[in-house]
N, C-alpha and C positions, 0 to 999 in steps of 0.2 A: 196661590188662591185661597180664600178663606178658608177654609180647611186646615193649611196648613202652617196658618196662624195661630199663636195660643189665646188658647178661649178668655176670656174674660170672668172676671173673679179670683174669690183671695183662695184660687186652689191649693196643693198640696205636692198632688200628681197629676199629669196630664197624657191622661192613655188614647193613644190614637190609633184605632184600628182602623185599617185600609187592605184593598184588593193588591195584589202580586201589581206590581209597578205604579202603584198610585201617589208616591210622592211619601213614602211615608219617612227613607233615610236624609234625601234633601230636610227636610222637613228640621227633624232631628238634628243635623249637624248645625242647619241655621239655625236654631233655638241652643243648643250648645254653644253657637260660636258667639251669638248675642252675648250668653251669659260672661263668658269672659273681657267681651266690648265694655260689661256692663261692670267692668269688677272682680269675678271671681276669679279668686287666684290657683282655687284646687279644685278639680274636679275629676270624674270618673266614668268610664265609657263601658259598661258590658255588656257582649254578647252571646251568643248560643256555645262558641269557641275562640277561642285567640283569631284563630284563621280568618273567624268572620270581620273579627274588630277591624283586621288588618284589612283584608279584602274588602269589607263591602263601607265598613264605618269612618275608614281613614282613607281607603286608596280606589275606593271605588268612585264615578263620576260625579255623586253627587256627595261623597266622601270631606272632613274634612279639610286635608290636604289639597282638594281642590276647589276649595271654596274660596268665596273671597277675594280681597283685593292680597296680589302674592306677597307686596311688603308686610304681609296683617298674616300669613299664614303659617302654622306650626307646622315645627321639622319634630321627624320622628326617630327615636334611638329606640331601637331595636334591640337592644340585650338590656336595655333594662322595661322597656314594655311602655312604655310614656310620651306624649307630645311634650313640646317645648313651644310656647308661644313667645314669638319678638317680646311684649311687651315683660315676659315674666313667667305669668300663670303656665299651671302646669296639668296637664290629663293622663291619666292612668286607665290602661285598662284591664281589664279583666276578664274570667272566664264564667261560664256557667255551671260549668263541670268542678270548678273547684271554692263554692261556696267560701271559706275559710280564709281564702285565700280575700278575704274583703274586711276581715275581721280585725282592727287596728286603723288602717287609715280613718281618713276625716275629710268631710269634703264639702262644697259650698253647693252644687248641684252637680245632678247625674244623669246622664242618657242612657237608657235599656232597649239593646234593637231585638228585633225581633224571641219577646216575650215570652210565647205560648209555645216555642220551640226549644228552650232552654232543657238543658237535663235535668237538671235541680230547680225550678222556679220559684216554688214556694222559699225555699230554705237563704236561697241567692237573693231573693227579694228584701227577706226578714236580716238578712245580716247587711244589705248594703244601705237600710235603712236606717239601720244605727248607728251607721257612717254618716248618715249626714246630717252633721251635726253643727257647721261652719257657718258663720255671715249673720245676716238678720232673716234672713227667710231661705233656708236651703229649699229648693223644687227638683224636683225629678220627674223625665219626661218618658215616656216607655212608647214605642211604635212596632206591631205587630201585627201580622195578618192573624187574626180570630180562628182558634181553634179549642172546640169545647173540650178544657180543660178546669181542674176544681182552680186551681191558682188566678188563672183569668176570670173566671164568676169570680173566684171571690174580692180581684183587685177593684173590678165593675161597681159592684157594690160597697165598696169601705168608704169610707169618711174620707172628703178631701179629694174625691180623684174627680174629677173634670175629663168626661169622653168627649172624642169627635169621630168623625168617619168621615173616606174620602172610599169613592170605590174606584176599578182600576179605568175606568169609563171616563171620568174627569179627566183622567192625567194622560188624555189618547193622542194631544199633539204629540207629546213625547217621546210616543211609544214608535216600534218599529212601524210601516205602514201594514194592513193588512193586519195585525198581529191580535187586535179584539175579533175582527168577524173572524178569521179564523179559531179563537176560544171558541166564541159562539155557537160556531157552526160544533165544532165537536162537543161543548159541555154542555149546552143550550142553558136549560132555567136549571138545570142537577143541584145536589147539596154541596156537591165540589163547587159548581159555577161559586155558587151562590156566597160559599165561604173565602173560597181562593182570586175572586173579580171583584164581589160586591161587599167583602168585607163584614158577612153578617158572620153572625155566630150561633151556628148551629147544633141545637142538643138535643136533638130528637132525629132518630133512623128515618128515612124517606116510608119505609114499609112497617111502621111501628103501629100495630092496633090500639094502645093505649099513651099517652101522651102524659109529660111532665104536670103538663096543667088541668089535664084531665082526674090525672089521680089527685 
């Protein structure tokens, strides 16, 4: 879908905000695979924890180990926490629980998944950015279901960031039958539904007497 394609323009960071099951992982994996196909030799993958990188970004149905022609897929070296593509490109896995793990390595591209669920989002993002220093135009893709955390708000407002959005409903054809209807029946138009299904960043509590914009 169009929301899963890289936005136009001279951006440095692509932030894809989406509901649960909106296709964020597929978009992130395809984008990183495209960077490798275009010649990137060193890339980074960062998730909330190493288990998330392994089970979602790599081994999930839309992960890097399961997309693209089989002869072009990378292999995962668990002991070194890295991917190796047939052409020689290498992808390194990192956890937001250990921002210092990103000190030293350098990359041409990086994919950061579920940023709003990171344990140390701002510190990890800052350390990652200093490592994006290889190639002619190092870029970062961030995929996440939004939560009103300061680091995400700062990222949205940062220069050089292009933002795209997608709701769970847009990907209904690829979800279990009845899932969306069940979620809508359970959560209706609640704050949780707008955040988790519509991918909307909600800042004010539903019962707030004064909103931030009013103040």
